[in-house]
KEZATI-756736 format. One record per residue (C-alpha): residue in one letter; chain; x, y, z. Coordinates in Angstrom, 2 decimals. Layout:
<rec><code>A</code><unit>A</unit><px>X</px><py>Y</py><pz>Z</pz></rec>
...
END
This chain:
<rec><code>X</code><unit>A</unit><px>4.03</px><py>-6.77</py><pz>183.84</pz></rec>
<rec><code>X</code><unit>A</unit><px>3.04</px><py>-3.48</py><pz>185.50</pz></rec>
<rec><code>X</code><unit>A</unit><px>3.51</px><py>-2.76</py><pz>189.20</pz></rec>
<rec><code>X</code><unit>A</unit><px>-0.25</px><py>-3.19</py><pz>189.70</pz></rec>
<rec><code>X</code><unit>A</unit><px>-0.13</px><py>-6.55</py><pz>187.88</pz></rec>
<rec><code>X</code><unit>A</unit><px>2.75</px><py>-7.61</py><pz>190.11</pz></rec>
<rec><code>X</code><unit>A</unit><px>0.88</px><py>-6.58</py><pz>193.26</pz></rec>
<rec><code>X</code><unit>A</unit><px>-2.29</px><py>-8.35</py><pz>192.13</pz></rec>
<rec><code>X</code><unit>A</unit><px>-0.41</px><py>-11.57</py><pz>191.35</pz></rec>
<rec><code>X</code><unit>A</unit><px>1.27</px><py>-11.42</py><pz>194.76</pz></rec>
<rec><code>X</code><unit>A</unit><px>-2.02</px><py>-10.74</py><pz>196.56</pz></rec>
<rec><code>X</code><unit>A</unit><px>-3.89</px><py>-13.59</py><pz>194.89</pz></rec>
<rec><code>X</code><unit>A</unit><px>-1.13</px><py>-16.02</py><pz>195.73</pz></rec>
<rec><code>X</code><unit>A</unit><px>-0.49</px><py>-14.91</py><pz>199.29</pz></rec>
<rec><code>X</code><unit>A</unit><px>-1.79</px><py>-16.47</py><pz>202.45</pz></rec>
<rec><code>X</code><unit>A</unit><px>-3.95</px><py>-14.82</py><pz>205.04</pz></rec>
<rec><code>X</code><unit>A</unit><px>-7.65</px><py>-14.22</py><pz>205.62</pz></rec>
<rec><code>X</code><unit>A</unit><px>-9.72</px><py>-14.69</py><pz>202.48</pz></rec>
<rec><code>X</code><unit>A</unit><px>-12.05</px><py>-11.66</py><pz>202.64</pz></rec>
<rec><code>X</code><unit>A</unit><px>-9.30</px><py>-9.02</py><pz>203.21</pz></rec>
<rec><code>X</code><unit>A</unit><px>-7.27</px><py>-10.65</py><pz>200.44</pz></rec>
<rec><code>X</code><unit>A</unit><px>-10.25</px><py>-10.50</py><pz>198.10</pz></rec>
<rec><code>X</code><unit>A</unit><px>-10.89</px><py>-6.84</py><pz>198.97</pz></rec>
<rec><code>X</code><unit>A</unit><px>-7.27</px><py>-5.93</py><pz>198.26</pz></rec>
<rec><code>X</code><unit>A</unit><px>-7.32</px><py>-7.88</py><pz>194.99</pz></rec>
<rec><code>X</code><unit>A</unit><px>-10.55</px><py>-6.16</py><pz>193.88</pz></rec>
<rec><code>X</code><unit>A</unit><px>-9.04</px><py>-2.77</py><pz>194.65</pz></rec>
<rec><code>X</code><unit>A</unit><px>-5.99</px><py>-3.57</py><pz>192.55</pz></rec>
<rec><code>X</code><unit>A</unit><px>-8.19</px><py>-4.75</py><pz>189.68</pz></rec>
<rec><code>X</code><unit>A</unit><px>-10.21</px><py>-1.53</py><pz>189.89</pz></rec>
<rec><code>X</code><unit>A</unit><px>-7.04</px><py>0.59</py><pz>189.81</pz></rec>
<rec><code>X</code><unit>A</unit><px>-5.78</px><py>-1.37</py><pz>186.82</pz></rec>
<rec><code>X</code><unit>A</unit><px>-9.04</px><py>-0.78</py><pz>184.94</pz></rec>
<rec><code>X</code><unit>A</unit><px>-9.00</px><py>2.89</py><pz>185.95</pz></rec>
<rec><code>X</code><unit>A</unit><px>-5.55</px><py>3.30</py><pz>184.41</pz></rec>
<rec><code>X</code><unit>A</unit><px>-6.72</px><py>1.69</py><pz>181.16</pz></rec>
<rec><code>X</code><unit>A</unit><px>-9.61</px><py>4.17</py><pz>181.06</pz></rec>
<rec><code>X</code><unit>A</unit><px>-7.14</px><py>6.98</py><pz>181.76</pz></rec>
<rec><code>X</code><unit>A</unit><px>-5.05</px><py>5.95</py><pz>178.75</pz></rec>
<rec><code>X</code><unit>A</unit><px>-8.15</px><py>5.96</py><pz>176.56</pz></rec>
<rec><code>X</code><unit>A</unit><px>-9.24</px><py>9.38</py><pz>177.82</pz></rec>
<rec><code>X</code><unit>A</unit><px>-5.82</px><py>10.95</py><pz>177.24</pz></rec>
<rec><code>X</code><unit>A</unit><px>-5.56</px><py>9.35</py><pz>173.79</pz></rec>
<rec><code>X</code><unit>A</unit><px>-8.93</px><py>10.70</py><pz>172.67</pz></rec>
<rec><code>X</code><unit>A</unit><px>-9.32</px><py>14.00</py><pz>174.52</pz></rec>
<rec><code>X</code><unit>A</unit><px>-5.82</px><py>15.04</py><pz>175.53</pz></rec>
<rec><code>X</code><unit>A</unit><px>-4.71</px><py>16.43</py><pz>178.87</pz></rec>
<rec><code>X</code><unit>A</unit><px>-6.68</px><py>19.65</py><pz>179.27</pz></rec>
<rec><code>X</code><unit>A</unit><px>-8.91</px><py>19.81</py><pz>182.36</pz></rec>
<rec><code>X</code><unit>A</unit><px>-12.47</px><py>19.60</py><pz>181.05</pz></rec>
<rec><code>X</code><unit>A</unit><px>-14.50</px><py>21.11</py><pz>183.89</pz></rec>
<rec><code>X</code><unit>A</unit><px>-14.56</px><py>22.30</py><pz>187.48</pz></rec>
<rec><code>X</code><unit>A</unit><px>-12.77</px><py>25.32</py><pz>188.96</pz></rec>
<rec><code>X</code><unit>A</unit><px>-9.58</px><py>24.68</py><pz>186.96</pz></rec>
<rec><code>X</code><unit>A</unit><px>-11.25</px><py>24.13</py><pz>183.59</pz></rec>
<rec><code>X</code><unit>A</unit><px>-8.86</px><py>24.78</py><pz>180.72</pz></rec>
<rec><code>X</code><unit>A</unit><px>-5.68</px><py>24.06</py><pz>182.68</pz></rec>
<rec><code>X</code><unit>A</unit><px>-3.12</px><py>22.14</py><pz>180.64</pz></rec>
<rec><code>X</code><unit>A</unit><px>-2.45</px><py>19.10</py><pz>182.77</pz></rec>
<rec><code>X</code><unit>A</unit><px>0.12</px><py>16.30</py><pz>182.65</pz></rec>
<rec><code>X</code><unit>A</unit><px>-0.07</px><py>12.69</py><pz>181.47</pz></rec>
<rec><code>X</code><unit>A</unit><px>0.07</px><py>11.09</py><pz>184.93</pz></rec>
<rec><code>X</code><unit>A</unit><px>-0.58</px><py>12.33</py><pz>188.45</pz></rec>
<rec><code>X</code><unit>A</unit><px>2.30</px><py>12.19</py><pz>190.91</pz></rec>
<rec><code>X</code><unit>A</unit><px>0.07</px><py>10.23</py><pz>193.26</pz></rec>
<rec><code>X</code><unit>A</unit><px>-3.37</px><py>8.65</py><pz>193.19</pz></rec>
<rec><code>X</code><unit>A</unit><px>-6.16</px><py>8.97</py><pz>190.67</pz></rec>
<rec><code>X</code><unit>A</unit><px>-5.91</px><py>10.91</py><pz>187.42</pz></rec>
<rec><code>X</code><unit>A</unit><px>-9.21</px><py>10.82</py><pz>185.50</pz></rec>
<rec><code>X</code><unit>A</unit><px>-11.23</px><py>12.89</py><pz>188.05</pz></rec>
<rec><code>X</code><unit>A</unit><px>-8.62</px><py>15.65</py><pz>187.76</pz></rec>
<rec><code>X</code><unit>A</unit><px>-8.92</px><py>15.66</py><pz>183.97</pz></rec>
<rec><code>X</code><unit>A</unit><px>-12.71</px><py>15.68</py><pz>184.23</pz></rec>
<rec><code>X</code><unit>A</unit><px>-12.51</px><py>18.52</py><pz>186.78</pz></rec>
<rec><code>X</code><unit>A</unit><px>-14.60</px><py>16.72</py><pz>189.40</pz></rec>
<rec><code>X</code><unit>A</unit><px>-11.71</px><py>15.83</py><pz>191.71</pz></rec>
<rec><code>X</code><unit>A</unit><px>-12.52</px><py>16.51</py><pz>195.37</pz></rec>
<rec><code>X</code><unit>A</unit><px>-15.75</px><py>18.22</py><pz>194.36</pz></rec>
<rec><code>X</code><unit>A</unit><px>-16.60</px><py>18.73</py><pz>198.03</pz></rec>
<rec><code>X</code><unit>A</unit><px>-14.03</px><py>21.57</py><pz>198.02</pz></rec>
<rec><code>X</code><unit>A</unit><px>-15.32</px><py>23.38</py><pz>194.95</pz></rec>
<rec><code>X</code><unit>A</unit><px>-17.58</px><py>25.63</py><pz>197.00</pz></rec>
<rec><code>X</code><unit>A</unit><px>-14.67</px><py>26.82</py><pz>199.10</pz></rec>
<rec><code>X</code><unit>A</unit><px>-12.55</px><py>27.46</py><pz>196.00</pz></rec>
<rec><code>X</code><unit>A</unit><px>-15.37</px><py>29.55</py><pz>194.56</pz></rec>
<rec><code>X</code><unit>A</unit><px>-15.39</px><py>31.65</py><pz>197.76</pz></rec>
<rec><code>X</code><unit>A</unit><px>-11.64</px><py>32.35</py><pz>197.82</pz></rec>
<rec><code>X</code><unit>A</unit><px>-12.01</px><py>35.73</py><pz>196.12</pz></rec>
<rec><code>X</code><unit>A</unit><px>-13.76</px><py>37.11</py><pz>199.20</pz></rec>
<rec><code>X</code><unit>A</unit><px>-10.74</px><py>36.47</py><pz>201.42</pz></rec>
<rec><code>X</code><unit>A</unit><px>-8.33</px><py>38.28</py><pz>199.06</pz></rec>
<rec><code>X</code><unit>A</unit><px>-5.44</px><py>35.94</py><pz>199.76</pz></rec>
<rec><code>X</code><unit>A</unit><px>-1.92</px><py>37.15</py><pz>199.10</pz></rec>
<rec><code>X</code><unit>A</unit><px>-0.21</px><py>33.77</py><pz>199.58</pz></rec>
<rec><code>X</code><unit>A</unit><px>-1.15</px><py>30.12</py><pz>199.31</pz></rec>
<rec><code>X</code><unit>A</unit><px>1.08</px><py>27.54</py><pz>200.97</pz></rec>
<rec><code>X</code><unit>A</unit><px>0.29</px><py>24.27</py><pz>199.18</pz></rec>
<rec><code>X</code><unit>A</unit><px>1.99</px><py>21.69</py><pz>201.40</pz></rec>
<rec><code>X</code><unit>A</unit><px>1.92</px><py>18.23</py><pz>199.85</pz></rec>
<rec><code>X</code><unit>A</unit><px>1.45</px><py>19.68</py><pz>196.37</pz></rec>
<rec><code>X</code><unit>A</unit><px>1.97</px><py>16.42</py><pz>194.40</pz></rec>
<rec><code>X</code><unit>A</unit><px>1.99</px><py>17.31</py><pz>190.69</pz></rec>
<rec><code>X</code><unit>A</unit><px>0.58</px><py>20.78</py><pz>191.37</pz></rec>
<rec><code>X</code><unit>A</unit><px>-3.10</px><py>20.36</py><pz>190.54</pz></rec>
<rec><code>X</code><unit>A</unit><px>-4.04</px><py>22.88</py><pz>193.22</pz></rec>
<rec><code>X</code><unit>A</unit><px>-0.89</px><py>25.00</py><pz>193.22</pz></rec>
<rec><code>X</code><unit>A</unit><px>-1.05</px><py>25.71</py><pz>189.50</pz></rec>
<rec><code>X</code><unit>A</unit><px>-4.85</px><py>25.77</py><pz>189.50</pz></rec>
<rec><code>X</code><unit>A</unit><px>-4.90</px><py>28.53</py><pz>192.12</pz></rec>
<rec><code>X</code><unit>A</unit><px>-2.25</px><py>30.52</py><pz>190.27</pz></rec>
<rec><code>X</code><unit>A</unit><px>-4.36</px><py>30.34</py><pz>187.10</pz></rec>
<rec><code>X</code><unit>A</unit><px>-7.39</px><py>31.64</py><pz>188.98</pz></rec>
<rec><code>X</code><unit>A</unit><px>-5.56</px><py>34.42</py><pz>190.82</pz></rec>
<rec><code>X</code><unit>A</unit><px>-2.61</px><py>35.73</py><pz>188.83</pz></rec>
<rec><code>X</code><unit>A</unit><px>-1.40</px><py>38.07</py><pz>191.62</pz></rec>
<rec><code>X</code><unit>A</unit><px>-1.34</px><py>35.25</py><pz>194.16</pz></rec>
<rec><code>X</code><unit>A</unit><px>2.00</px><py>34.07</py><pz>195.51</pz></rec>
<rec><code>X</code><unit>A</unit><px>1.96</px><py>30.26</py><pz>195.47</pz></rec>
<rec><code>X</code><unit>A</unit><px>4.49</px><py>28.22</py><pz>197.42</pz></rec>
<rec><code>X</code><unit>A</unit><px>4.30</px><py>24.50</py><pz>196.54</pz></rec>
<rec><code>X</code><unit>A</unit><px>6.09</px><py>22.02</py><pz>198.79</pz></rec>
<rec><code>X</code><unit>A</unit><px>6.46</px><py>18.25</py><pz>198.59</pz></rec>
<rec><code>X</code><unit>A</unit><px>9.03</px><py>15.87</py><pz>200.04</pz></rec>
<rec><code>X</code><unit>A</unit><px>9.04</px><py>13.83</py><pz>196.80</pz></rec>
<rec><code>X</code><unit>A</unit><px>11.47</px><py>15.32</py><pz>194.27</pz></rec>
<rec><code>X</code><unit>A</unit><px>9.47</px><py>13.75</py><pz>191.44</pz></rec>
<rec><code>X</code><unit>A</unit><px>6.40</px><py>15.64</py><pz>192.60</pz></rec>
<rec><code>X</code><unit>A</unit><px>8.39</px><py>18.88</py><pz>192.78</pz></rec>
<rec><code>X</code><unit>A</unit><px>9.60</px><py>18.37</py><pz>189.21</pz></rec>
<rec><code>X</code><unit>A</unit><px>6.09</px><py>17.52</py><pz>187.99</pz></rec>
<rec><code>X</code><unit>A</unit><px>4.71</px><py>20.64</py><pz>189.68</pz></rec>
<rec><code>X</code><unit>A</unit><px>7.34</px><py>22.83</py><pz>188.04</pz></rec>
<rec><code>X</code><unit>A</unit><px>6.56</px><py>21.24</py><pz>184.67</pz></rec>
<rec><code>X</code><unit>A</unit><px>2.84</px><py>21.81</py><pz>185.12</pz></rec>
<rec><code>X</code><unit>A</unit><px>3.46</px><py>25.47</py><pz>185.91</pz></rec>
<rec><code>X</code><unit>A</unit><px>5.67</px><py>25.77</py><pz>182.83</pz></rec>
<rec><code>X</code><unit>A</unit><px>3.01</px><py>24.23</py><pz>180.59</pz></rec>
<rec><code>X</code><unit>A</unit><px>0.56</px><py>26.86</py><pz>181.79</pz></rec>
<rec><code>X</code><unit>A</unit><px>2.99</px><py>29.77</py><pz>181.44</pz></rec>
<rec><code>X</code><unit>A</unit><px>3.08</px><py>30.42</py><pz>185.18</pz></rec>
<rec><code>X</code><unit>A</unit><px>5.69</px><py>30.77</py><pz>187.90</pz></rec>
<rec><code>X</code><unit>A</unit><px>5.31</px><py>29.22</py><pz>191.33</pz></rec>
<rec><code>X</code><unit>A</unit><px>7.84</px><py>28.55</py><pz>194.07</pz></rec>
<rec><code>X</code><unit>A</unit><px>8.55</px><py>24.86</py><pz>194.61</pz></rec>
<rec><code>X</code><unit>A</unit><px>10.56</px><py>23.13</py><pz>197.33</pz></rec>
<rec><code>X</code><unit>A</unit><px>10.77</px><py>20.21</py><pz>199.72</pz></rec>
<rec><code>X</code><unit>A</unit><px>10.18</px><py>19.72</py><pz>203.43</pz></rec>
<rec><code>X</code><unit>A</unit><px>8.06</px><py>22.28</py><pz>205.28</pz></rec>
<rec><code>X</code><unit>A</unit><px>8.44</px><py>22.51</py><pz>209.08</pz></rec>
<rec><code>X</code><unit>A</unit><px>6.20</px><py>24.18</py><pz>211.70</pz></rec>
<rec><code>X</code><unit>A</unit><px>8.70</px><py>26.98</py><pz>212.25</pz></rec>
<rec><code>X</code><unit>A</unit><px>8.54</px><py>27.86</py><pz>208.53</pz></rec>
<rec><code>X</code><unit>A</unit><px>5.04</px><py>29.35</py><pz>208.87</pz></rec>
<rec><code>X</code><unit>A</unit><px>6.48</px><py>32.39</py><pz>210.64</pz></rec>
<rec><code>X</code><unit>A</unit><px>8.01</px><py>33.60</py><pz>207.37</pz></rec>
<rec><code>X</code><unit>A</unit><px>4.57</px><py>34.22</py><pz>205.84</pz></rec>
<rec><code>X</code><unit>A</unit><px>2.73</px><py>37.24</py><pz>207.11</pz></rec>
<rec><code>X</code><unit>A</unit><px>-0.36</px><py>38.74</py><pz>205.54</pz></rec>
<rec><code>X</code><unit>A</unit><px>-3.46</px><py>37.06</py><pz>204.14</pz></rec>
<rec><code>X</code><unit>A</unit><px>-2.34</px><py>33.44</py><pz>203.84</pz></rec>
<rec><code>X</code><unit>A</unit><px>-4.15</px><py>30.21</py><pz>203.02</pz></rec>
<rec><code>X</code><unit>A</unit><px>-2.58</px><py>26.90</py><pz>204.02</pz></rec>
<rec><code>X</code><unit>A</unit><px>-3.71</px><py>24.06</py><pz>201.74</pz></rec>
<rec><code>X</code><unit>A</unit><px>-2.36</px><py>20.87</py><pz>203.26</pz></rec>
<rec><code>X</code><unit>A</unit><px>-2.48</px><py>17.22</py><pz>202.14</pz></rec>
<rec><code>X</code><unit>A</unit><px>0.47</px><py>15.30</py><pz>203.59</pz></rec>
<rec><code>X</code><unit>A</unit><px>-0.84</px><py>11.76</py><pz>204.04</pz></rec>
<rec><code>X</code><unit>A</unit><px>-0.95</px><py>11.60</py><pz>207.82</pz></rec>
<rec><code>X</code><unit>A</unit><px>1.74</px><py>14.15</py><pz>208.66</pz></rec>
<rec><code>X</code><unit>A</unit><px>-0.74</px><py>16.92</py><pz>209.44</pz></rec>
<rec><code>X</code><unit>A</unit><px>-0.70</px><py>16.27</py><pz>213.20</pz></rec>
<rec><code>X</code><unit>A</unit><px>3.04</px><py>16.94</py><pz>213.40</pz></rec>
<rec><code>X</code><unit>A</unit><px>2.98</px><py>19.97</py><pz>211.07</pz></rec>
<rec><code>X</code><unit>A</unit><px>-0.13</px><py>21.88</py><pz>212.10</pz></rec>
<rec><code>X</code><unit>A</unit><px>0.84</px><py>22.56</py><pz>215.69</pz></rec>
<rec><code>X</code><unit>A</unit><px>-0.16</px><py>26.04</py><pz>216.91</pz></rec>
<rec><code>X</code><unit>A</unit><px>2.25</px><py>25.72</py><pz>219.85</pz></rec>
<rec><code>X</code><unit>A</unit><px>5.21</px><py>25.34</py><pz>217.49</pz></rec>
<rec><code>X</code><unit>A</unit><px>3.72</px><py>27.57</py><pz>214.79</pz></rec>
<rec><code>X</code><unit>A</unit><px>1.75</px><py>30.45</py><pz>216.42</pz></rec>
<rec><code>X</code><unit>A</unit><px>1.49</px><py>32.15</py><pz>213.00</pz></rec>
<rec><code>X</code><unit>A</unit><px>-1.18</px><py>29.58</py><pz>212.11</pz></rec>
<rec><code>X</code><unit>A</unit><px>-3.64</px><py>31.38</py><pz>214.38</pz></rec>
<rec><code>X</code><unit>A</unit><px>-3.98</px><py>34.10</py><pz>211.71</pz></rec>
<rec><code>X</code><unit>A</unit><px>-4.03</px><py>31.85</py><pz>208.62</pz></rec>
<rec><code>X</code><unit>A</unit><px>-6.92</px><py>30.07</py><pz>206.95</pz></rec>
<rec><code>X</code><unit>A</unit><px>-6.27</px><py>26.33</py><pz>206.79</pz></rec>
<rec><code>X</code><unit>A</unit><px>-7.73</px><py>23.66</py><pz>204.52</pz></rec>
<rec><code>X</code><unit>A</unit><px>-6.35</px><py>20.26</py><pz>205.51</pz></rec>
<rec><code>X</code><unit>A</unit><px>-7.15</px><py>16.68</py><pz>204.56</pz></rec>
<rec><code>X</code><unit>A</unit><px>-7.29</px><py>14.44</py><pz>207.63</pz></rec>
<rec><code>X</code><unit>A</unit><px>-5.82</px><py>10.95</py><pz>207.27</pz></rec>
<rec><code>X</code><unit>A</unit><px>-6.80</px><py>8.44</py><pz>209.95</pz></rec>
<rec><code>X</code><unit>A</unit><px>-4.05</px><py>5.99</py><pz>210.79</pz></rec>
<rec><code>X</code><unit>A</unit><px>-1.33</px><py>5.10</py><pz>213.30</pz></rec>
<rec><code>X</code><unit>A</unit><px>0.04</px><py>8.67</py><pz>213.26</pz></rec>
<rec><code>X</code><unit>A</unit><px>-3.42</px><py>10.12</py><pz>213.94</pz></rec>
<rec><code>X</code><unit>A</unit><px>-5.98</px><py>7.65</py><pz>215.35</pz></rec>
<rec><code>X</code><unit>A</unit><px>-8.39</px><py>10.50</py><pz>216.08</pz></rec>
<rec><code>X</code><unit>A</unit><px>-8.92</px><py>12.72</py><pz>213.01</pz></rec>
<rec><code>X</code><unit>A</unit><px>-10.58</px><py>15.42</py><pz>215.14</pz></rec>
<rec><code>X</code><unit>A</unit><px>-7.33</px><py>16.07</py><pz>217.02</pz></rec>
<rec><code>X</code><unit>A</unit><px>-6.02</px><py>18.56</py><pz>214.45</pz></rec>
<rec><code>X</code><unit>A</unit><px>-9.17</px><py>20.74</py><pz>214.21</pz></rec>
<rec><code>X</code><unit>A</unit><px>-9.61</px><py>20.66</py><pz>217.99</pz></rec>
<rec><code>X</code><unit>A</unit><px>-6.26</px><py>22.45</py><pz>218.32</pz></rec>
<rec><code>X</code><unit>A</unit><px>-7.73</px><py>25.41</py><pz>216.45</pz></rec>
<rec><code>X</code><unit>A</unit><px>-11.14</px><py>25.55</py><pz>218.10</pz></rec>
<rec><code>X</code><unit>A</unit><px>-10.40</px><py>28.88</py><pz>219.83</pz></rec>
<rec><code>X</code><unit>A</unit><px>-8.83</px><py>30.63</py><pz>216.85</pz></rec>
<rec><code>X</code><unit>A</unit><px>-10.82</px><py>29.38</py><pz>213.85</pz></rec>
<rec><code>X</code><unit>A</unit><px>-14.33</px><py>28.70</py><pz>212.61</pz></rec>
<rec><code>X</code><unit>A</unit><px>-14.20</px><py>25.02</py><pz>211.68</pz></rec>
<rec><code>X</code><unit>A</unit><px>-16.18</px><py>22.92</py><pz>209.23</pz></rec>
<rec><code>X</code><unit>A</unit><px>-15.59</px><py>19.22</py><pz>208.60</pz></rec>
<rec><code>X</code><unit>A</unit><px>-16.28</px><py>18.29</py><pz>204.98</pz></rec>
<rec><code>X</code><unit>A</unit><px>-16.79</px><py>14.68</py><pz>203.95</pz></rec>
<rec><code>X</code><unit>A</unit><px>-15.97</px><py>13.28</py><pz>200.53</pz></rec>
<rec><code>X</code><unit>A</unit><px>-18.79</px><py>13.34</py><pz>198.01</pz></rec>
<rec><code>X</code><unit>A</unit><px>-19.45</px><py>11.10</py><pz>195.03</pz></rec>
<rec><code>X</code><unit>A</unit><px>-18.93</px><py>13.29</py><pz>191.99</pz></rec>
<rec><code>X</code><unit>A</unit><px>-21.60</px><py>13.15</py><pz>189.30</pz></rec>
<rec><code>X</code><unit>A</unit><px>-20.22</px><py>15.21</py><pz>186.41</pz></rec>
<rec><code>X</code><unit>A</unit><px>-21.50</px><py>15.19</py><pz>182.86</pz></rec>
<rec><code>X</code><unit>A</unit><px>-19.13</px><py>12.62</py><pz>181.41</pz></rec>
<rec><code>X</code><unit>A</unit><px>-17.69</px><py>13.22</py><pz>177.92</pz></rec>
<rec><code>X</code><unit>A</unit><px>-19.21</px><py>11.30</py><pz>175.02</pz></rec>
<rec><code>X</code><unit>A</unit><px>-16.33</px><py>8.83</py><pz>175.23</pz></rec>
<rec><code>X</code><unit>A</unit><px>-18.06</px><py>7.31</py><pz>178.28</pz></rec>
<rec><code>X</code><unit>A</unit><px>-21.67</px><py>7.47</py><pz>177.10</pz></rec>
<rec><code>X</code><unit>A</unit><px>-21.72</px><py>3.87</py><pz>175.91</pz></rec>
<rec><code>X</code><unit>A</unit><px>-19.36</px><py>2.59</py><pz>178.60</pz></rec>
<rec><code>X</code><unit>A</unit><px>-20.48</px><py>0.13</py><pz>181.23</pz></rec>
<rec><code>X</code><unit>A</unit><px>-21.86</px><py>1.50</py><pz>184.46</pz></rec>
<rec><code>X</code><unit>A</unit><px>-18.77</px><py>0.17</py><pz>186.25</pz></rec>
<rec><code>X</code><unit>A</unit><px>-16.43</px><py>2.04</py><pz>183.89</pz></rec>
<rec><code>X</code><unit>A</unit><px>-18.43</px><py>5.22</py><pz>184.42</pz></rec>
<rec><code>X</code><unit>A</unit><px>-18.05</px><py>4.79</py><pz>188.18</pz></rec>
<rec><code>X</code><unit>A</unit><px>-14.34</px><py>4.09</py><pz>187.85</pz></rec>
<rec><code>X</code><unit>A</unit><px>-13.94</px><py>7.28</py><pz>185.81</pz></rec>
<rec><code>X</code><unit>A</unit><px>-14.85</px><py>9.38</py><pz>188.86</pz></rec>
<rec><code>X</code><unit>A</unit><px>-13.35</px><py>7.08</py><pz>191.53</pz></rec>
<rec><code>X</code><unit>A</unit><px>-10.61</px><py>8.82</py><pz>193.53</pz></rec>
<rec><code>X</code><unit>A</unit><px>-8.84</px><py>5.63</py><pz>194.70</pz></rec>
<rec><code>X</code><unit>A</unit><px>-9.53</px><py>6.22</py><pz>198.40</pz></rec>
<rec><code>X</code><unit>A</unit><px>-9.24</px><py>3.18</py><pz>200.63</pz></rec>
<rec><code>X</code><unit>A</unit><px>-10.92</px><py>4.88</py><pz>203.60</pz></rec>
<rec><code>X</code><unit>A</unit><px>-12.68</px><py>8.18</py><pz>204.37</pz></rec>
<rec><code>X</code><unit>A</unit><px>-10.32</px><py>11.16</py><pz>204.56</pz></rec>
<rec><code>X</code><unit>A</unit><px>-12.44</px><py>14.19</py><pz>205.54</pz></rec>
<rec><code>X</code><unit>A</unit><px>-11.27</px><py>17.77</py><pz>205.15</pz></rec>
<rec><code>X</code><unit>A</unit><px>-11.18</px><py>20.41</py><pz>207.85</pz></rec>
<rec><code>X</code><unit>A</unit><px>-11.84</px><py>23.92</py><pz>206.57</pz></rec>
<rec><code>X</code><unit>A</unit><px>-10.64</px><py>26.30</py><pz>209.28</pz></rec>
<rec><code>X</code><unit>A</unit><px>-11.25</px><py>30.02</py><pz>208.84</pz></rec>
<rec><code>X</code><unit>A</unit><px>-9.19</px><py>32.30</py><pz>211.09</pz></rec>
<rec><code>X</code><unit>A</unit><px>-11.26</px><py>34.49</py><pz>213.37</pz></rec>
<rec><code>X</code><unit>A</unit><px>-8.47</px><py>37.10</py><pz>213.53</pz></rec>
<rec><code>X</code><unit>A</unit><px>-7.48</px><py>37.26</py><pz>209.87</pz></rec>
<rec><code>X</code><unit>A</unit><px>-5.28</px><py>40.14</py><pz>208.64</pz></rec>
<rec><code>X</code><unit>A</unit><px>-7.27</px><py>42.98</py><pz>207.13</pz></rec>
<rec><code>X</code><unit>A</unit><px>-7.18</px><py>43.52</py><pz>203.37</pz></rec>
<rec><code>X</code><unit>A</unit><px>-5.26</px><py>46.51</py><pz>202.11</pz></rec>
<rec><code>X</code><unit>A</unit><px>-7.53</px><py>49.46</py><pz>201.40</pz></rec>
<rec><code>X</code><unit>A</unit><px>-7.87</px><py>50.34</py><pz>197.73</pz></rec>
END
């Protein structure tokens, strides 16, 4: 029995309020079905990203965390695709991908911009290993490592983008008092409401004087699904693009007002 099967069995046989129990059980069933669809997709079409900004990237069989099919389809976090398309204009020298998971963004950015220095950090050693393997599969070199602290930002001068997804730890990390270097860096950060951050606006408010800030909400992706899904049920088609979120986690895109000038050609 899989871990999801175990969790579902436990949930259905636990006590507690009926509606929350039913919601949790339905979520587990949806994840289970999503993983079956993932297996079918990988079996029939392999593990190359089929669309989106990282189209053609050789991916891995399982994500280090969360959903997998939207990454293979290339529609994952489609609300950020416009920003990714605009990255050329900022002429970044370094990307700090903090909370890199299996390296979808770290390796994807390196594929798009070969001269870019990419530092990928994650506290999970399995994610670090998966990120290194993904880079190897794509013939690329990126710098992987573990914990990243506020004082570590000072080591990165120049035109730097911080791409941060650390599951609620962003309030502790993105502190301009402890890390004044952030004032001159562009920052894209996913905001996770929860006990560590009841107010998701607290992080962007810290940068109101130094950055131009946009809050981007998640969007429902509507990609052209491969033929494998053409005769699938509507529910399976929805599950193919579902990103497993249990609550809204908006992104803050914060563009530094005083960004280092590009080197003259």
